[in-house]
C-alpha positions, -999 to +999 in steps of 0.1 A: -757+157-605-767+194-615-803+202-607-826+218-631-819+252-616-784+250-629-798+248-666-816+280-660-793+299-637-761+294-654-772+306-689-791+335-673-761+346-655-739+343-686-764+365-705-765+390-679-728+392-681-726+396-718-752+423-717-734+442-689-701+440-708-717+453-740-733+483-722-701+492-705-680+488-736-704+510-755-702+535-729-664+534-729-663+538-767-684+568-765-664+584-737-633+579-757-647+593-788-659+624-768-623+629-752-607+625-787-629+653-800-622+676-770-586+670-774-586+678-812-606+710-803-579+720-777-552+712-802-568+735-829-572+763-803-535+760-794-524+758-831-545+790-838-529+808-808-494+799-819-502+812-854-514+845-839-484+849-819-461+840-847-480+866-871-478+892-844-439+885-839-435+887-877-454+920-879-433+937-852 
């Protein structure tokens, strides 16, 4: 038969696991958003460079 410690320990471990999962998922979400923002900025720069090269070729 489970002792009274089980009724405290098991829910406490479950809550710590849920909290840890929430924190890790929140960080992963923020990292992903930052990565997508950096990638979009790099794409914008690349588009501008291509447009500048195209305009230079058209002018020559």
